[in-house]
C-alpha positions, 0 to 999 in steps of 0.5 A, spaced: 293 600 716 296 601 710 303 603 710 306 610 707 313 609 708 314 605 701 313 609 694 310 602 692 305 601 697 298 602 694 291 599 697 288 594 692 283 599 689 288 604 687 293 599 683 291 602 677 290 595 674 284 590 673 278 590 667 277 597 664 282 600 669 283 606 663 276 608 665 274 605 672 279 606 677 275 602 682 269 598 684 266 598 691 260 593 693 257 595 700 252 592 704 248 595 710 246 591 716 243 593 723 242 588 729 236 585 731 234 587 738 239 593 738 237 600 737 239 603 730 245 607 731 242 613 728 237 614 735 242 609 740 245 612 746 252 612 747 251 606 752 247 602 746 252 604 741 258 601 745 253 594 747 252 593 739 260 595 738 262 590 743 257 584 740 260 585 733 267 585 735 267 579 740 264 575 734 269 578 728 275 577 732 273 569 733 272 568 725 278 565 722 277 570 716 279 576 720 285 574 724 289 578 719 285 584 719 286 590 724 281 593 728 281 601 729 276 604 734 275 611 733 274 612 740 282 610 741 284 613 734 287 620 734 283 625 729 289 624 724 289 617 724 281 617 723 282 622 717 287 617 714 282 611 714 277 616 710 282 617 705 284 610 704 276 609 703 276 604 708 272 609 713 267 614 711 266 621 713 260 619 717 264 615 721 268 621 722 263 625 725 259 620 729 260 619 736 261 613 741 264 607 740 265 606 732 270 604 728 273 599 722 276 592 721 280 592 715 285 587 711 292 589 710 291 591 703 284 595 704 280 591 700 275 588 705 273 593 711 267 592 716 265 599 718 262 599 725 257 603 728 256 608 722 249 610 720 248 602 721 251 597 725 255 594 720 257 597 713 260 591 709 265 593 703 269 590 698 274 595 694 278 592 688 281 596 682 278 596 675 271 594 673 270 588 678 262 588 680 262 580 680 268 579 684 267 584 689 260 581 690 262 574 691 267 576 696 262 580 700 256 575 699 261 570 703 262 575 708 255 577 709 253 569 710 259 568 715 257 574 719 250 573 719 251 566 721 253 569 728 249 575 728 242 576 728 240 582 723 234 586 723 229 583 717 222 584 715 219 579 710 216 584 706 221 590 706 228 585 707 234 588 711 232 594 715 237 600 716 237 606 719 235 610 713 229 607 708 233 608 702 238 603 704 233 597 706 231 591 702 238 588 700 242 594 703 246 593 697 250 599 694 255 598 688 259 604 686 264 605 681 270 610 681 270 613 674 275 617 671 271 621 665 276 627 662 273 625 655 266 627 657 268 633 660 273 636 654 267 634 649 262 637 654 258 631 653 258 629 661 252 632 663 247 629 658 251 622 659 250 622 666 243 625 666 242 618 662 245 614 667 241 617 672 234 615 668 237 608 669 237 609 676 244 611 677 246 616 683 253 621 681 257 623 687 264 625 688 271 622 689 269 620 696 262 619 695 256 622 698 257 629 701 264 630 696 265 634 690 267 632 683 274 634 682 279 632 677 274 628 672 273 623 678 266 621 679 263 616 683 257 612 680 252 607 684 245 604 684 240 609 687 235 603 689 236 598 694 229 595 694 225 591 690 230 587 686 235 581 688 242 583 689 244 580 682 239 584 679 241 590 682 249 588 680 246 587 673 242 593 672 248 598 675 253 594 671 249 595 664 248 603 666 256 604 668 258 600 661 254 605 657 258 610 661 265 607 659 263 606 652 261 614 652 268 616 655 272 612 650 268 614 644 269 621 647 277 620 647 277 617 640 274 624 638 279 628 642 285 624 639 282 625 632 280 632 632 284 635 637 290 631 638 295 637 638 290 641 643 290 635 648 298 634 648 298 641 650 294 640 655 297 634 658 304 637 657 302 643 661 299 639 666 306 635 667 310 642 667 306 645 673 307 638 677 314 638 676 316 645 677 310 648 682 312 650 689 305 649 692 299 645 690 292 644 693 289 638 693 284 640 688 290 642 683 293 636 684 287 632 682 286 636 676 293 636 674 294 628 675 287 627 671 290 631 665 297 627 665 293 620 666 289 622 660 295 623 656 298 616 659 291 612 657 291 615 650 298 613 648 300 620 647 305 621 654 309 615 656 314 619 661 310 616 667 305 610 669 298 611 672 300 607 678 305 613 680 300 618 679 295 614 683 301 614 688 302 621 688 294 622 689 294 618 695 300 621 698 298 628 697 292 627 701 292 631 707 293 625 712 297 621 708 302 627 707 303 628 714 304 621 716 309 620 710 312 626 713 312 624 720 309 630 723 303 635 723 303 640 717 298 646 716 295 647 710 300 652 707 306 646 709 301 641 706 301 645 699 309 646 699 310 639 701 305 636 696 309 640 690 315 637 693 313 630 693 310 631 686 317 633 684 320 627 687 316 622 684 316 625 677 322 624 672 324 631 669 321 633 662 
């Protein structure tokens, strides 16, 4: 599990580096797979879920690639620990609310994770910083081939890989980009740009994907279809649509710097002032304020803090991470107070 004691520790996907990282925070490629000869998790009894879990784990623990990975069975994890893994994006909200033996196998930098017994028996995913669809797909394709050599996946010659939900069948591929789009929001063009992306087959969600809200100008964009084309074709078409969103965001930022630089500076400095003087911050407030400061940093008009520090603050400010960092359970009011204190500790004074 990612440790939270060191202020320098960050999961790979949140390092603030990588291609186009001024707009694309991270890239995630995910494959959904179900086992042949087993009831799919959506309809399986607890006994059947345990049988599938045990079969998967027995295979995974014998493969050299996963010797340094850590397995978390949610049946044996406290709720706070489960929420920590969800915040780190190696587990999902659906896994949190599922029943029976289920969990995740994750490497030490949260780049590669294997989610077991969520909606499907397996969700293989690779997460990395910036715009990296090719790199993440190459890693995940190798993992898929390796695991597929030891487990038999449910497959139909006409429909492809079979999954609990038909919308994931076919390739089972989702390529998702966590994007920071404050320029589009400030120029009030975000709706038209994202509508255009939707017409190109892109789904738009919040920071944590499905079932989550958009906060702090963070959007998650991913392909809607998984059937009818090859993985490479889905990667290419999704990448083209996201590339257009990147270009629109950069044009919007240029427009703001040309026509409203003073107003942008005021917004950035006000946000920074709140961060270093606030005595209580909700998670939504933290995301919104760090989003404004991040835009100032990436636009070159604010240099007192790095994107890496802002990312670290966001991660540590999440409820489960915050409680791990503090070494004790906190109620909502205590979280808000400690989150503000954390911001003051991490940011240089004005």
